[in-house]
N, C-alpha and C positions, 0 to 999 in steps of 0.2 A: 417800728421804733417810735413812730410818730402818737400810737392808741397808749402806748406803753409814758413815753413822756407825759401826754395828757395825763395821765391816769397821775403818775409825778405830782405834776402842778399841780391838780386839785387838790393835794392836801394842803397848799398853802390857801388861807381863807382872806378873799377880799375885805371882810370883815372880822373882827376879834368876837362881835359878837355870834358870829358864827358857828365859832366853837365850840363841841358837846359832843356827847355821845352819838345824836342820832346823826351829825356831821361824819365823825370815824366813824362808823360804819359802812355809811356810804362812800366813804371817799378808799376805805378797804376793798370793798364789791368791786367799786372801778379797776383797784388796783391788782385786784385778783382774778379779774375778768380780760383784762390787758396782757396777763401773764400769761392766762391761756388761752388766749388768742393766738398768743405768741407763738407759743409751743405746738399750736397747734397747723399753722402754716410751716416752720421746721417742720413740724413730721411730714406735711406733706409734698415738699420740696423740691424731692425728687418724682416724684408722680406728676406734679405740674409742670416740671423743668421738660419729661421727657414728652406730655403731650404737647407742650409749645412748640418743640424740634419738629414731633411729628406730623403737626400741622403745618410747619414751614416749609420740611422737604416736600411734601402733599403737595402744597400752592404750589412749589418750584419746578414739582415734574411735572404737573398739568398746564401749570402756564408755556412751559418752556421745550415740554418734549410730547406729551402724549394729546395733548388738547384736547382732553376726554373728560367726560364728571366736572366741569367748572362749576354747574351749577349745583353739584350733589351737597346734602344738607338733608341733618336730622332736627324734628322739633323737641321742644321741651318734655311736651307731653307725649311721645313716640318712646323718646330715651327714657326716659323717669320709669315707662312702664314696663320697658324691658330690663331695669336692672332688677337682678335680685339681693336681698337683703339676708340672705343666708351664709353662713360663717364658707359652704365652700365655694360659695359664688361670689363674695368676697374675697376671698384668696387667690381667688383665680383674679379676679378684675385688679387685683391692684400687686400682680407677681412682679413687677416690674421693679419697684423699689425694694426689696427685701434684696433681690438680687440685685441690683445694683448697688446695696448696702453689702455685700458680700465681697463684690468684685473691690473696689475699693479698699474693704477691709484689708484684702488680701494683698493689694498692693501697695495698701502702708504696711503693714506689718514684712514684706520684703526689703521698703526703704528707710524704714524706721525701726529700728530691734523693739525700741522701747517707746510706742505710741502715748501719746496723752490720754489723761481720764474726760480731758473734753472731747476729746477726738471719737473716742472710743463710744461714748457714753451719744453724741451724735449718731453715728455708725448705727447703733443701738436703738433708737430712736426711730431711724428709716427704715430699719427690719423690723421693728414691733407694728410700723402704723398701719397695717390690713385687718390687724386685731383692735387697734384704736377706732378706727373708722367702725368698724363692724360693732363695737359695744356702743357708741354713740349713736347709730342706727335704730338700735335696739329700743322697743318700746318701754318706757318708765313705768313701772307702777307707785302712782304715786296718787295716795289720799286728795279727794276731795275735801277740803275743807268744807264744814258744815256752817251753815250760816245762823245763828242765834233767833230764838223766835223774838223776842225784843228787836234786833237788829231788822229782822224781814218784817215787823207789823210795819218800824218807823218807815221802811223805805217806800212798803205800799200804800202809810199813808200820806207819803212826800208825792209820791204816785199820784195818787187819789186826787189831791190838792190843786196838781198841774192838770188834771182832765178837765176839772172846773174851769181854767181857762179857756177851753174850746166852748165849754157848755154854753158861756156866758157871751161869749164873743162870735159864734160859729151860726149865723144867723139868716133870715132870708133878705132883713136889707142886703148883709153882704153878699149877697149872692150862695151861701153858705160854702163863701171860702172863708179860711184862717187869716186873721190879721198877723203884721209881719211883728207886732210887739203891742203890749199894753203898758202904756207909760203911768205911773202910782207916784210921783211926787215929781213936782207938788201938788199934783193935782193928777186926777184918770184923766185919759185921753189914748183914745184906742187909735192906734196907725193903719188907716184904711188902703192900707196897699200889700199887696201879698206876689207870694214867687213860688217856680215849680218847686222847690225845697219846702217850702214852710207847705205848701198842699198836698205833696207827698208825708209829710212828715203828719199831718193831721189827717189825712187816710191810712196810715200804718196804728196811729195812737186809736184813734177807733176803732181798728181792729182788735188793740189792745185790750181797748177798754171793755171789748165784749168778751176777752180769757180772764180778763179780772173778775168777770161780774156785774160790772157798774149799770151796764146798760144791757137792753137785752136784744136777742136777735135781729127781731122786727125794727129796731130802732137802730141797730147798726144798717141794714138793708134800704132804711130809709133817709139815712144820712150819706152811704155812698151811692146810691144813687142820686140824689139831690145834688153832691159834688163834682159828678160823672160828667150829669148833664149839666151842667154849670159850664166844663171844659171842654163841651163840645161848643158851645156859642163864642168861646176865645179865639181872640185871631192867632194863628199859628205864621211861622215862616220853616216852608217845606219838611213842614210836621211839628218841628221844634216849638215849644213857647218859649214867648217871650221872656226876659227876665224878669220883669217888676206891671203889675196890672193893679189898678182902681178898683178895691172889691166893690163899690158903689156901682160904677159905671160901666165893668167889666175892660173901661177903655188902655192900652198899654200907656206907658210915665217914660219920659224919657231920661235918659238915652235910651232909647231901642237897640237891644243888642240881643242874640241868643248865649247863656251862658254852659259851655260845657258843664261845669260842677253841678249847675243846679239841675240840667238835664239828667243827668249820670241818676244823682240823691234821685229823682223822681222813679226813673228807670226802676232802682233797684227798689223803692219803698212799695211801686207798684206788683214788685215781683212778689215780695212778701206778703204783700195785702192777701195777694191770689191764691199763696200757700196758705194762709189761715183761711181764707175763703173755703177753698178746697176739703180741709179738715173738719171745719165744720160742719160743711154742709151734712158731715158721717151721723155727725150726733146734734144737729142746728138747738134741740129745746133742752141741751142739758142744764141743769136747774144748781149744780156742783158747785159751781162760779156764782152763780148771784149769791145763795146760802153763804159764800164763804166771805164774800162782800159787806153783807148784811149782819155777821157775824164781828168783822171789824171795825166795820160803823160802829154796832151800839158799842163794841169794847174802846172805842175815842168819844162815844159820847159819858161814857160811864163815869168820869171824874166831876165832868158837867152838871152832872142832873139837880145837883144841889141850886145850883146856880138856875137852873129850868124851873121845878119849882117855886124858887125867890121871884121870879119873872111872872107865870102864870099863878101867883098868887091861891095856890089852891095844893091839894094833893095831887103828884102824877096819875096816882089812879083815877082821877075823877076829871082828868083831861084828855083830849081824842090822841097828843102827841105821846101819853103814856101808858095809853091803852096801845096805841099801837107799838110803840117797840117792843112791848109784851106778846104782840098776837103774832103768829106765825102766816105764812101767805096760802092761801088757800090751794087747793087744785084745780089747773084750768077747768077739769072737768065740772067743777062744782058752781053751777052757773049764781046760787042763790049766796052762797058765802062770794061770791067773788063780786058781788054787787055791792053789799056790805060790807066789804073791804075797803073795794072803791070807793063809796060812801065816808069811811071812817079817813081816808088818806085824804078826801077834799077837806074835811071839817079838820084835820090836824094842819093842811096847809092855809087854813083860814086863821087857824090859832097861832101858826109861826108870821104870818102876816104881820102882826099885834105885835111881835115882839124884835120888828126890826128897828133900828134906832132912827129919830129926826137929823140929819146934817144942817145946820145953818151952811147955806152957798156960798155966805162971804167967806167962808173957812177953805183953803183951798188945799190943804194937807190936813187928815184925821188920823191921829193913830188909833191903830188896831185896839178895841178893847175883847175882854173876854166875854161879852158878849155877841160881840159878830162874829168871833170864831164859833162861837152855840150855832147861831144863826145859818152859819157856812155848812155847818157838818150836819145839821139835821135838814136843810137842804139839798145834799149830797143824800140824804138816806131815803127823803123823799123821791126825789129823782129815780134812786136805784130801785125803791120798791113799785113804783107806777111804770120802770120800763119793764122793769121783768115779768 
């Protein structure tokens, strides 16, 4: 009754401005979910009652009579492994519910010549409970929704912009540890502190950066080894990292305590990173991810090429950046071509340095301009080329 009353109360909005089609659909879903949950509990009521009665009688017998099997129990994993999900197994496991419904129906028919429709409906629901359980346990063949190409490119662009934070802020001065945050307004300031959650998230993000092709395998190993070497130098309590460290001095910050949440997060992230490295070991030099990253990078730069040509004051074909955008990376075995390509990358970096806007130090907050976005995307593109 509680969930149903809550769902009905959900039809009354706190503010009139919330009324609309979206609100009505959400409220209707909550109401249908509450009704379905109520019917489900009603259908399994005899089964649950018989299980509870069996548990009570067994406990009383063992405590007062036999004094045996007082510590007998079965783990949830073992109980789940022994359950069959087929129709015969389900009917046998839930046989008590339809038998109880038949006995009650017979008694009701003898005591009441004309049983009510509600009573018959409840008895029918109890009799059909095994079929209901079996149907709900069957795997549903649901078609996986496909993400549109434009939406996928947008999400990958957001992910690449997020990785830029680690590229910028994780460095030698901070012992290859990620900052807790980067303040951008009213002025930029890096929080030189970190936690086990931040460290684990950075390590996992590094593995993801390799999967997306933003960095190469060598860059991945360099980053992981540098951060893991720093972790060996940090103070711990009985193997657990404390919750806050200064990234520049590696000293713990007050108050000193161990967070089970952060330790668990770091543990989960390390397990995921280990699995990613195991998979990468099967094909450490796969170039498909890097090719996809460069394709998406060129796609994001395409609408800004006109601005780039204006800022360089000459046709793109005559610039190192323009030639680099049209040149495919050579194979690693081609030494001469690789040397020429790296020289072109260095020349493009020099051109990119001239595009950076000079900032007035007296102004603490700057509005992001299209030129800023262009420089960021070009920096990302060159970094991917250099790392791949």
